[in-house]
LUMROZA-328946 format. One record per residue (C-alpha): residue number from 1; residue in one letter; chain; x negated, z, y negated. Coordinates in Angstrom, 3 decimals. Example, Ala and Ser with C-alpha at 12.3 -4.5 7.8 and 13.67 -1.06 7.14 Angstrom:
# residues 2
<pt pos="1" code="A" unit="A" c1="-12.300" c3="7.800" c2="4.500"/>
<pt pos="2" code="S" unit="A" c1="-13.670" c3="7.140" c2="1.060"/>
END
This chain:
# residues 203
<pt pos="1" code="M" unit="A" c1="-30.229" c3="53.151" c2="-5.448"/>
<pt pos="2" code="K" unit="A" c1="-27.972" c3="49.712" c2="-6.629"/>
<pt pos="3" code="E" unit="A" c1="-31.308" c3="47.868" c2="-6.871"/>
<pt pos="4" code="A" unit="A" c1="-32.424" c3="48.914" c2="-3.650"/>
<pt pos="5" code="T" unit="A" c1="-29.299" c3="47.706" c2="-2.347"/>
<pt pos="6" code="G" unit="A" c1="-29.452" c3="44.587" c2="-4.049"/>
<pt pos="7" code="R" unit="A" c1="-32.734" c3="43.872" c2="-2.589"/>
<pt pos="8" code="Q" unit="A" c1="-31.943" c3="44.353" c2="0.873"/>
<pt pos="9" code="D" unit="A" c1="-28.545" c3="42.546" c2="0.888"/>
<pt pos="10" code="A" unit="A" c1="-30.914" c3="39.639" c2="-0.412"/>
<pt pos="11" code="Y" unit="A" c1="-33.470" c3="40.088" c2="2.073"/>
<pt pos="12" code="R" unit="A" c1="-30.580" c3="39.677" c2="4.476"/>
<pt pos="13" code="A" unit="A" c1="-29.118" c3="36.464" c2="3.312"/>
<pt pos="14" code="R" unit="A" c1="-32.639" c3="35.136" c2="3.027"/>
<pt pos="15" code="T" unit="A" c1="-33.113" c3="36.204" c2="7.194"/>
<pt pos="16" code="R" unit="A" c1="-29.734" c3="34.956" c2="7.882"/>
<pt pos="17" code="K" unit="A" c1="-30.373" c3="31.514" c2="6.247"/>
<pt pos="18" code="A" unit="A" c1="-33.516" c3="31.000" c2="7.715"/>
<pt pos="19" code="L" unit="A" c1="-31.952" c3="31.876" c2="11.157"/>
<pt pos="20" code="L" unit="A" c1="-29.276" c3="29.051" c2="10.873"/>
<pt pos="21" code="K" unit="A" c1="-31.820" c3="26.723" c2="9.886"/>
<pt pos="22" code="S" unit="A" c1="-33.868" c3="27.497" c2="12.901"/>
<pt pos="23" code="A" unit="A" c1="-30.975" c3="26.995" c2="15.071"/>
<pt pos="24" code="Q" unit="A" c1="-30.077" c3="23.861" c2="13.557"/>
<pt pos="25" code="E" unit="A" c1="-33.588" c3="22.544" c2="14.791"/>
<pt pos="26" code="V" unit="A" c1="-32.698" c3="23.899" c2="18.238"/>
<pt pos="27" code="L" unit="A" c1="-29.409" c3="22.355" c2="18.014"/>
<pt pos="28" code="A" unit="A" c1="-31.247" c3="19.265" c2="17.230"/>
<pt pos="29" code="E" unit="A" c1="-33.836" c3="19.339" c2="20.041"/>
<pt pos="30" code="V" unit="A" c1="-31.730" c3="21.380" c2="22.932"/>
<pt pos="31" code="G" unit="A" c1="-28.622" c3="21.072" c2="22.081"/>
<pt pos="32" code="L" unit="A" c1="-25.891" c3="23.354" c2="23.072"/>
<pt pos="33" code="T" unit="A" c1="-27.643" c3="24.809" c2="26.677"/>
<pt pos="34" code="A" unit="A" c1="-29.860" c3="26.560" c2="24.474"/>
<pt pos="35" code="T" unit="A" c1="-29.985" c3="30.007" c2="25.403"/>
<pt pos="36" code="I" unit="A" c1="-30.560" c3="33.127" c2="22.929"/>
<pt pos="37" code="E" unit="A" c1="-34.165" c3="33.314" c2="24.016"/>
<pt pos="38" code="D" unit="A" c1="-34.775" c3="29.433" c2="22.580"/>
<pt pos="39" code="L" unit="A" c1="-32.989" c3="30.264" c2="19.781"/>
<pt pos="40" code="A" unit="A" c1="-35.235" c3="33.620" c2="19.308"/>
<pt pos="41" code="S" unit="A" c1="-38.556" c3="31.576" c2="20.185"/>
<pt pos="42" code="K" unit="A" c1="-37.850" c3="29.311" c2="17.357"/>
<pt pos="43" code="A" unit="A" c1="-37.044" c3="31.802" c2="14.599"/>
<pt pos="44" code="E" unit="A" c1="-39.925" c3="33.992" c2="16.152"/>
<pt pos="45" code="V" unit="A" c1="-37.938" c3="37.125" c2="16.132"/>
<pt pos="46" code="S" unit="A" c1="-36.242" c3="38.872" c2="18.741"/>
<pt pos="47" code="P" unit="A" c1="-32.830" c3="38.092" c2="20.507"/>
<pt pos="48" code="A" unit="A" c1="-31.760" c3="41.736" c2="18.658"/>
<pt pos="49" code="T" unit="A" c1="-32.618" c3="40.668" c2="15.408"/>
<pt pos="50" code="I" unit="A" c1="-30.015" c3="37.455" c2="15.780"/>
<pt pos="51" code="Y" unit="A" c1="-27.240" c3="39.804" c2="17.114"/>
<pt pos="52" code="N" unit="A" c1="-27.954" c3="41.904" c2="13.977"/>
<pt pos="53" code="H" unit="A" c1="-26.957" c3="38.964" c2="12.203"/>
<pt pos="54" code="F" unit="A" c1="-24.290" c3="37.466" c2="14.462"/>
<pt pos="55" code="E" unit="A" c1="-21.741" c3="38.559" c2="16.926"/>
<pt pos="56" code="S" unit="A" c1="-22.470" c3="36.203" c2="19.525"/>
<pt pos="57" code="K" unit="A" c1="-24.569" c3="33.301" c2="20.337"/>
<pt pos="58" code="D" unit="A" c1="-21.664" c3="30.653" c2="20.425"/>
<pt pos="59" code="L" unit="A" c1="-20.703" c3="31.945" c2="16.731"/>
<pt pos="60" code="Y" unit="A" c1="-24.519" c3="31.660" c2="15.615"/>
<pt pos="61" code="L" unit="A" c1="-24.432" c3="27.846" c2="16.961"/>
<pt pos="62" code="K" unit="A" c1="-21.510" c3="27.390" c2="15.157"/>
<pt pos="63" code="E" unit="A" c1="-22.151" c3="28.728" c2="11.940"/>
<pt pos="64" code="A" unit="A" c1="-25.406" c3="26.525" c2="11.926"/>
<pt pos="65" code="M" unit="A" c1="-23.030" c3="23.844" c2="12.743"/>
<pt pos="66" code="T" unit="A" c1="-20.911" c3="24.078" c2="9.965"/>
<pt pos="67" code="D" unit="A" c1="-23.872" c3="25.000" c2="7.305"/>
<pt pos="68" code="I" unit="A" c1="-25.824" c3="21.474" c2="8.150"/>
<pt pos="69" code="W" unit="A" c1="-22.431" c3="19.709" c2="8.144"/>
<pt pos="70" code="E" unit="A" c1="-20.920" c3="21.263" c2="4.623"/>
<pt pos="71" code="E" unit="A" c1="-24.860" c3="20.483" c2="3.294"/>
<pt pos="72" code="A" unit="A" c1="-24.561" c3="17.039" c2="4.459"/>
<pt pos="73" code="L" unit="A" c1="-20.765" c3="16.892" c2="2.647"/>
<pt pos="74" code="L" unit="A" c1="-22.202" c3="17.814" c2="-0.291"/>
<pt pos="75" code="Q" unit="A" c1="-24.719" c3="15.198" c2="-0.769"/>
<pt pos="76" code="A" unit="A" c1="-22.230" c3="12.328" c2="0.378"/>
<pt pos="77" code="Y" unit="A" c1="-19.583" c3="13.840" c2="-2.046"/>
<pt pos="78" code="S" unit="A" c1="-22.559" c3="12.625" c2="-4.637"/>
<pt pos="79" code="G" unit="A" c1="-21.023" c3="14.813" c2="-7.448"/>
<pt pos="80" code="R" unit="A" c1="-17.531" c3="14.292" c2="-6.492"/>
<pt pos="81" code="S" unit="A" c1="-15.317" c3="16.887" c2="-6.012"/>
<pt pos="82" code="P" unit="A" c1="-14.157" c3="17.324" c2="-2.190"/>
<pt pos="83" code="G" unit="A" c1="-10.637" c3="18.423" c2="-3.563"/>
<pt pos="84" code="E" unit="A" c1="-10.249" c3="14.479" c2="-4.360"/>
<pt pos="85" code="G" unit="A" c1="-8.120" c3="12.179" c2="-2.894"/>
<pt pos="86" code="I" unit="A" c1="-7.841" c3="10.821" c2="0.738"/>
<pt pos="87" code="E" unit="A" c1="-9.792" c3="7.805" c2="-0.258"/>
<pt pos="88" code="T" unit="A" c1="-13.186" c3="9.808" c2="-1.282"/>
<pt pos="89" code="K" unit="A" c1="-12.508" c3="11.558" c2="1.771"/>
<pt pos="90" code="L" unit="A" c1="-12.669" c3="8.551" c2="4.079"/>
<pt pos="91" code="D" unit="A" c1="-15.650" c3="7.078" c2="1.821"/>
<pt pos="92" code="V" unit="A" c1="-17.492" c3="10.251" c2="2.834"/>
<pt pos="93" code="C" unit="A" c1="-16.708" c3="9.812" c2="6.427"/>
<pt pos="94" code="R" unit="A" c1="-17.858" c3="6.286" c2="6.521"/>
<pt pos="95" code="K" unit="A" c1="-21.191" c3="7.538" c2="5.140"/>
<pt pos="96" code="L" unit="A" c1="-22.058" c3="10.029" c2="7.785"/>
<pt pos="97" code="F" unit="A" c1="-21.445" c3="7.551" c2="10.367"/>
<pt pos="98" code="R" unit="A" c1="-24.342" c3="5.908" c2="8.459"/>
<pt pos="99" code="I" unit="A" c1="-26.842" c3="9.067" c2="9.096"/>
<pt pos="100" code="N" unit="A" c1="-29.940" c3="7.772" c2="10.604"/>
<pt pos="101" code="Q" unit="A" c1="-29.982" c3="9.391" c2="13.907"/>
<pt pos="102" code="T" unit="A" c1="-33.436" c3="9.786" c2="14.758"/>
<pt pos="103" code="N" unit="A" c1="-35.046" c3="10.859" c2="11.145"/>
<pt pos="104" code="S" unit="A" c1="-31.868" c3="13.119" c2="10.049"/>
<pt pos="105" code="L" unit="A" c1="-31.759" c3="16.426" c2="11.210"/>
<pt pos="106" code="L" unit="A" c1="-27.647" c3="16.259" c2="11.468"/>
<pt pos="107" code="G" unit="A" c1="-28.008" c3="13.063" c2="13.006"/>
<pt pos="108" code="R" unit="A" c1="-30.218" c3="14.629" c2="16.019"/>
<pt pos="109" code="V" unit="A" c1="-27.826" c3="17.552" c2="15.739"/>
<pt pos="110" code="L" unit="A" c1="-24.674" c3="15.191" c2="16.112"/>
<pt pos="111" code="S" unit="A" c1="-26.121" c3="13.370" c2="19.250"/>
<pt pos="112" code="K" unit="A" c1="-26.712" c3="16.437" c2="21.055"/>
<pt pos="113" code="T" unit="A" c1="-23.243" c3="18.651" c2="20.397"/>
<pt pos="114" code="L" unit="A" c1="-20.755" c3="15.956" c2="20.099"/>
<pt pos="115" code="S" unit="A" c1="-20.582" c3="15.932" c2="23.745"/>
<pt pos="116" code="D" unit="A" c1="-18.937" c3="19.086" c2="23.515"/>
<pt pos="117" code="G" unit="A" c1="-16.128" c3="17.998" c2="21.292"/>
<pt pos="118" code="S" unit="A" c1="-14.259" c3="21.281" c2="21.518"/>
<pt pos="119" code="F" unit="A" c1="-17.267" c3="22.866" c2="19.708"/>
<pt pos="120" code="V" unit="A" c1="-17.510" c3="20.537" c2="16.993"/>
<pt pos="121" code="I" unit="A" c1="-13.699" c3="20.834" c2="16.246"/>
<pt pos="122" code="E" unit="A" c1="-13.847" c3="24.933" c2="16.388"/>
<pt pos="123" code="A" unit="A" c1="-17.166" c3="24.959" c2="13.901"/>
<pt pos="124" code="L" unit="A" c1="-15.680" c3="22.241" c2="11.551"/>
<pt pos="125" code="R" unit="A" c1="-12.054" c3="22.296" c2="11.387"/>
<pt pos="126" code="P" unit="A" c1="-11.228" c3="25.672" c2="9.497"/>
<pt pos="127" code="N" unit="A" c1="-13.325" c3="24.879" c2="6.473"/>
<pt pos="128" code="A" unit="A" c1="-12.023" c3="20.941" c2="6.514"/>
<pt pos="129" code="E" unit="A" c1="-8.440" c3="21.596" c2="6.885"/>
<pt pos="130" code="K" unit="A" c1="-7.165" c3="23.365" c2="3.408"/>
<pt pos="131" code="S" unit="A" c1="-9.111" c3="20.239" c2="1.626"/>
<pt pos="132" code="F" unit="A" c1="-8.027" c3="17.945" c2="3.653"/>
<pt pos="133" code="K" unit="A" c1="-4.368" c3="18.951" c2="3.648"/>
<pt pos="134" code="D" unit="A" c1="-4.568" c3="19.077" c2="-0.184"/>
<pt pos="135" code="S" unit="A" c1="-5.811" c3="15.324" c2="-0.405"/>
<pt pos="136" code="V" unit="A" c1="-3.141" c3="14.371" c2="1.800"/>
<pt pos="137" code="R" unit="A" c1="-0.138" c3="16.081" c2="-0.539"/>
<pt pos="138" code="K" unit="A" c1="-2.188" c3="14.656" c2="-3.140"/>
<pt pos="139" code="G" unit="A" c1="-1.881" c3="10.920" c2="-1.728"/>
<pt pos="140" code="G" unit="A" c1="1.549" c3="11.566" c2="-1.093"/>
<pt pos="141" code="L" unit="A" c1="1.177" c3="11.251" c2="2.746"/>
<pt pos="142" code="N" unit="A" c1="3.507" c3="12.648" c2="5.481"/>
<pt pos="143" code="L" unit="A" c1="2.599" c3="16.900" c2="5.795"/>
<pt pos="144" code="K" unit="A" c1="5.510" c3="16.763" c2="8.222"/>
<pt pos="145" code="D" unit="A" c1="3.605" c3="17.999" c2="11.525"/>
<pt pos="146" code="F" unit="A" c1="0.739" c3="18.708" c2="9.882"/>
<pt pos="147" code="D" unit="A" c1="-1.204" c3="20.792" c2="12.280"/>
<pt pos="148" code="T" unit="A" c1="0.072" c3="18.619" c2="15.028"/>
<pt pos="149" code="R" unit="A" c1="-1.268" c3="15.371" c2="13.164"/>
<pt pos="150" code="M" unit="A" c1="-4.358" c3="17.285" c2="12.307"/>
<pt pos="151" code="E" unit="A" c1="-5.481" c3="18.237" c2="15.844"/>
<pt pos="152" code="V" unit="A" c1="-4.924" c3="14.697" c2="16.787"/>
<pt pos="153" code="W" unit="A" c1="-6.756" c3="13.420" c2="14.402"/>
<pt pos="154" code="S" unit="A" c1="-9.574" c3="15.590" c2="14.820"/>
<pt pos="155" code="H" unit="A" c1="-9.881" c3="14.635" c2="18.475"/>
<pt pos="156" code="A" unit="A" c1="-9.810" c3="10.812" c2="17.350"/>
<pt pos="157" code="L" unit="A" c1="-12.894" c3="11.230" c2="14.780"/>
<pt pos="158" code="V" unit="A" c1="-14.841" c3="13.518" c2="17.291"/>
<pt pos="159" code="G" unit="A" c1="-14.424" c3="10.295" c2="19.514"/>
<pt pos="160" code="I" unit="A" c1="-15.434" c3="8.001" c2="16.846"/>
<pt pos="161" code="F" unit="A" c1="-18.454" c3="10.183" c2="15.894"/>
<pt pos="162" code="Q" unit="A" c1="-18.954" c3="10.608" c2="19.504"/>
<pt pos="163" code="G" unit="A" c1="-19.002" c3="6.486" c2="19.511"/>
<pt pos="164" code="V" unit="A" c1="-21.787" c3="6.280" c2="16.830"/>
<pt pos="165" code="F" unit="A" c1="-24.132" c3="9.201" c2="18.126"/>
<pt pos="166" code="V" unit="A" c1="-23.661" c3="9.965" c2="21.931"/>
<pt pos="167" code="T" unit="A" c1="-22.611" c3="6.762" c2="23.786"/>
<pt pos="168" code="K" unit="A" c1="-24.164" c3="4.629" c2="20.775"/>
<pt pos="169" code="K" unit="A" c1="-21.511" c3="1.844" c2="21.768"/>
<pt pos="170" code="M" unit="A" c1="-20.054" c3="2.015" c2="18.234"/>
<pt pos="171" code="S" unit="A" c1="-21.998" c3="0.605" c2="15.128"/>
<pt pos="172" code="P" unit="A" c1="-20.994" c3="2.163" c2="11.916"/>
<pt pos="173" code="E" unit="A" c1="-18.842" c3="-1.270" c2="11.252"/>
<pt pos="174" code="D" unit="A" c1="-16.906" c3="-0.393" c2="14.604"/>
<pt pos="175" code="A" unit="A" c1="-16.604" c3="3.382" c2="13.483"/>
<pt pos="176" code="D" unit="A" c1="-15.073" c3="2.070" c2="10.230"/>
<pt pos="177" code="K" unit="A" c1="-12.295" c3="0.223" c2="12.307"/>
<pt pos="178" code="A" unit="A" c1="-11.760" c3="2.848" c2="14.545"/>
<pt pos="179" code="L" unit="A" c1="-11.273" c3="5.314" c2="11.535"/>
<pt pos="180" code="S" unit="A" c1="-8.491" c3="2.670" c2="10.077"/>
<pt pos="181" code="I" unit="A" c1="-7.053" c3="2.293" c2="13.200"/>
<pt pos="182" code="S" unit="A" c1="-6.852" c3="6.508" c2="13.353"/>
<pt pos="183" code="L" unit="A" c1="-5.469" c3="6.533" c2="9.752"/>
<pt pos="184" code="S" unit="A" c1="-1.569" c3="5.412" c2="11.370"/>
<pt pos="185" code="I" unit="A" c1="-1.662" c3="9.146" c2="12.417"/>
<pt pos="186" code="W" unit="A" c1="-0.847" c3="10.141" c2="8.774"/>
<pt pos="187" code="G" unit="A" c1="1.313" c3="7.154" c2="8.255"/>
<pt pos="188" code="F" unit="A" c1="-0.813" c3="4.700" c2="6.792"/>
<pt pos="189" code="D" unit="A" c1="0.277" c3="1.078" c2="6.365"/>
<pt pos="190" code="E" unit="A" c1="-1.792" c3="-1.219" c2="8.845"/>
<pt pos="191" code="K" unit="A" c1="-3.255" c3="-2.944" c2="5.814"/>
<pt pos="192" code="L" unit="A" c1="-4.148" c3="-0.478" c2="3.420"/>
<pt pos="193" code="A" unit="A" c1="-6.004" c3="1.515" c2="5.879"/>
<pt pos="194" code="E" unit="A" c1="-7.870" c3="-1.657" c2="6.637"/>
<pt pos="195" code="K" unit="A" c1="-8.369" c3="-1.866" c2="2.781"/>
<pt pos="196" code="L" unit="A" c1="-9.394" c3="1.863" c2="2.634"/>
<pt pos="197" code="T" unit="A" c1="-11.972" c3="1.483" c2="5.529"/>
<pt pos="198" code="T" unit="A" c1="-13.995" c3="-2.051" c2="4.451"/>
<pt pos="199" code="K" unit="A" c1="-14.568" c3="-1.561" c2="0.694"/>
<pt pos="200" code="P" unit="A" c1="-17.901" c3="-1.209" c2="-0.636"/>
<pt pos="201" code="I" unit="A" c1="-18.890" c3="2.481" c2="-0.129"/>
<pt pos="202" code="S" unit="A" c1="-19.840" c3="4.182" c2="-3.252"/>
<pt pos="203" code="S" unit="A" c1="-23.467" c3="4.973" c2="-3.616"/>
END
């Protein structure tokens, strides 16, 4: 009985992962206007199968967004711990500014989804917030009004990513400068912020 249950759980997990990968392809092609029919057609399943795994289309797309973002973060950290200091997080952020916008799946997903900043924040912030708070604490930065600062900075970051991936008015170097300016939200000294966002990016 336990063996059968284990097989069922493994099958369900594989199906869920395949559905997330399929949804990422749809996000890259269509964006947030995708219908449940678009998603089901791409996955070659019925809409009912999707709803067996996800409560709603919105939650399905958010989880697909979170999944591909977390994979990119893991690669960008290059074996370093996400719990490391703020400098590591800034380094990772600058790497993400430089993702190929046409040949990278994440780059295409960002180009199609960042126009709705609230969707991206709601999808990514829950997983990011605790890790970032730990980094802020380790860096000796101001934790006063953390939730408010995090809200403002989240929107600032989305604005920077929009400039790179949606309007394409920002180069990655412009994004680095904007990131430097945004660090004033956390009380960074201007010179230190500039130093952290202009140093060579780790490989």
